[in-house]
C-alpha positions, 0 to 999 in steps of 0.5 A: 801496859801489860797486854796478853795477846791470845792467837786462835787457830785460823789462817788469819793468825798471820795478820796478828804478827802486825797487831803485836808490832803495833802493841810493842811499838807503842810501848806495851809489854806483850805476852803471846799465848797461841793455841796449839792450832795456832802454832801450825799457822805461825810459829813460836819463833815468830811470836817470841822474836816480836814480843821479846818473851818466851811463848808457850801454850801449856800450863805445864811450862814454867810451873813454878811461876804458876803461869796459868794463874799469874798471867790472867791476874797481871794482865791489864788487857787481854786480846784474842785474835783471831777468835775462832768458833771454837775459841768463842765456845770454850770462853763461853762455856768456861773450859780450861783446856790450855794455857789461853782458855785458863788465863781468860778464866783468871782475867778478873776485872781485866778488860777482854776484847775478842776479834772473831774470824771464821767462815760466814756459816760459822759466825752466823750459826745460832751456837756461835751467836749464842756464845757471843751473846753470853760473852758480851753478857759477861762484859767481854767485848766481841767485835763484829767481823769484817766482811769480804773475801774469806779463805776460799773463793766465798765472800761474806761477814767473818774476816778478821778486822784489820790489825789497826782497827783492832789495835784502836778498839783494844786500847780504847777499851783499856782507856790507853792512848793509841800513840807510841810512848815515844811520840812527841807531847802536845806543846801548845796551850790549847792542846795541853788543856784539852781533855784527850779522852773527856768521856774516859770512865763513862758508859754511853749507849747509841741507838742507831739505824732504822726500825722495821715493822712487820706486816707479814712474814716478808713485808715491813714498814720501815724508813730510809735511815742507813745507820751511818750517823749513829755509827759515827757517834758510837765511834766518836764516843768510843775514841772519847774514851767511853765504854759504848753499847750500840743498839743496832736496828737495820743498818747499811753499814757495819758497827765499829770496832770496839763497842758492844752490839745489841741488834733489834728490828722492831720499835718494841725490841729497841724500847726493851734494849734501850730501857735495859742499856740506860739503867747503867748508862751515863749518856744515852744518844737516841739516834735511831729512826724509830718507826711512830706506828706499827700494824695493828695486826701482823699476818702469820702468812704472806698477804696475797694479792688476788683479783677476787679480793678487796685491796687490804686495809692496814690498820696502824697503832703508835709506838711507845715514845721511847725517848720520852719514857727514858727521860721520865725514868731518869727524872723519877730516879733522880739519875744523873744521866745526859739524854740526847735525842735526834729529830728528822724534821721537814717544814711546812706551811704551818712552821719551819724545821726549827720551830717544829724541832723546838716543840719536839724538844719541849715534849720529850724534855731531853737534854739535847735535841740534834735536828736534821732537815730531811728530804729527798736526797738529804740526810738519809743515806748520805755521807754527809750531814748538817744539824742544829743542836738545841739545848733544853737549858736554852743556850744558843743553838749549835750548827755543825755540818760536813761528814757524818763523822765530822758531825758525830765529833761535834755532838760528842764535844757538846755532850762532853761540855754539858757534862762538864757543867753538871754538878754531881749531887752531894 
């Protein structure tokens, strides 16, 4: 695969040498385009030695080959790391001040992945966030930066993701296996017949985390969801070859590399994001813990605790049933789409977990329902999980347990199996 590797002018540029080595050792042909500032951190000679190609950042070098047009046209994948705040801004506003920004403008249908790295304040600045949103809306995959120690003594979100994570996310975006070209091929009959990337070419939307419903400027109604299972599902769908959108409510864990992230807070915000994302999704997995109710009135000021006032009474109203609405829209449009719901259930004197879950599946009418038995020290916030997958088709319930990564893999495998049974409309 022909890859253009753009290198921004940040201290994290030194890590990109390892990323380049990963690409070349996997058999890919890589052309490196550093910005002028990047060459102050890592010299041109390093990039040329590791890539085996001449390196330039000027549109006036090799003019006879029309590099500023040719490189973008010929690339099958463009990766920019580190993507500095300046590079994100120039890409979002369509500037063409050097060879790298010209190449990004000429990318066409080529997948583009940008791995940001900068100080926390720069990453969280509204201007940078607006530029990231603009790029994502145009189909560019912008990874979330890692959190940790930065250049100085400060820490926070803004670290360049590790080269291995960028490598895996980039090849997943391009639909290429993340193995060297010289790796031995599978020889067993099972391995030869197994689909390596069963969701390749599909778009999967996953919701994760817990919604928060504001009471006043400082308080909210929430739940115990950590987002771990939803994040694991997004990563598993990505590894299965899908283009993944993650609708992220409050989460205790960072989103996985290589997925598009849309942040939401409330159930109403999640509904809007889900309806928009589902319009062109082949699979929708609603794993977020959505609040059933929200306060009828939200105070514009902090609710005070006063000795001379009565205790406040909070009235609640129902939130919309997002899962059911997605199914109704899908069915009304006769759309060939698989919808998966999650149910966090507890048993009581009137019924056990599976009885309540089966009733929920009938009400929601989604294709699959993944059932968690929740409770104190169960599921929420834990690294392990145990689920039962119910199907609207009436097939036998399927159990899966282990780490949340293991459970996610089992759910994605089940989704792949369900999709293989679907006969496209004539």
